[in-house]
N, C-alpha and C positions, 0 to 999 in steps of 0.2 A: 111484383108490382113496381110501377113506375110513378114516381110523384113528379107532376109538372104543374106549370102555370099556364093555362091557355094553349093546351095540346093542339097542334095543328093535325089535319088528316092523316098526314105522312107517319107522324109519330104514333098516332092511334093504331093505324094498320100495321105498323112494324111490330107494335106490342102485341097486338092480337095474333100476328103470325107466330109468335113465340109463346103464347098462351099466357102473357102477362096482362094484369089489370092496369089501367091508367088511373090514377088518383088524382083529382084536382087540389092543388095545394090552397088552402083556405086562410092561411095567415102569412105575413110579410117574412121575407128573408130565407136564409139558409135553414135557420132554425125553425121557421115556419113549415118548410118542406119536410124536415126531419119529422117534426111533430104530427103532420098529417099522415106521414107513413107509419108512424108508431100507432096512432089511432085506428088506422085501417088494418094493421097486421093482426093476424089471428094465430100464429104459430107459437111454438115453446121458445124459438130463437128468431131474432131479427137481424138481418144483415143490411148494413148500409154502406153504399158505394157510389162513385159517380158513374152515371150512365154513358159518359164519353169515352169509356174504356182506358181512362188513366189509371183505374184500378183493375188490373189484370183479373178477370173472372175466375182464372183457374185457381187463384189463391183462396178462394172461399172453402175450397176443400182443407187447406191448411188451418183456417180458422176454425173450421168445424173440428177437425182432429185435436185442437187445443181448447175445445169447449168448456172443458173441466178444470181448467186452470184459473179461471176467474169469472165474475159475472159479466165482464166486458173483456173481450180480446180484440186488441188493437193491432192491425198490420202497420208495421213501422217502415218508414222510407229510410231510416237512419240504423239500420241493422246490416250485418254481411248479406249481400244480395239484394238489399232494398235500393230503390231509386226514386227521384223525383226530377221531373222536368219542369224547372222554374228558373227565373233570373237569379243570377248569383247573390244579389243583393237580398232578394226574399229568401233564399235557401240560408245565408248566413244568420239573418234575422230569426228565422225559424229554429235553427240549431242552438241559437244563444238563448231564446226563449224556453225552448224545450228542456235545455240543460238547467235553467234556473228553476223551472217548475219542478223538475225531477229532483234537484237537490234540495231546493227550499220548502217543498213539501213532502219530501221523503217518499215521492212515488217511484215504483218500480216500472216506469213507463219510459220509453225511448221517444215516443212521438205522440204527445198528448193532443196535437192538432191534427192528427189524421182522422178521417172521417171513415175509413174502410175498417168497418168493426163488426163484430158479432155480439149482441147482447142477449142474455137471458131475458126474455119477455116479462118474466115475473118482477123483476127489479125495476122495470120502467113503469109498470102499473102502479107502484107505490110511490113515485117521485112526482113531485110538483116542478114542472119545467116552466120558466118564465122567459129564458132567453130567447130571441127570435133571430140572432145573426150567428155567426161562427163560434160565438161565445158558448153556445149550447154544448159544444164538445167538452168544455171543461167546467161547466157551472150546473149546479142542481136547482137552484132556486133564483 
């Protein structure tokens, strides 16, 4: 499934060629796209990733193999073998904030801001998510 806002014909055709559904985003922001996908998903597990291939699809298998380790499995840019293409200033800020949240909240997470994730769908059905921007990655309500 591909969540987009105002898909053009080329996007719709490409999705159809690979057997994917195109879902129209109904709410604003990154969080709105995530919520639209969550609502339309029907499986036992849900994977979120960027469609621009900044998240290598071959890592979905790695997430799947680790699905029993937690309700949410997050692919980190900050583990051995991980990477991120971003300006140095953004990378430094991301590392500092992730370290703060990891230590301050005692979370066993290296990259809280990564949206390349595998979710157990059942946990999402029981959450009330109100965030509509990137803060949806770290907030429940």
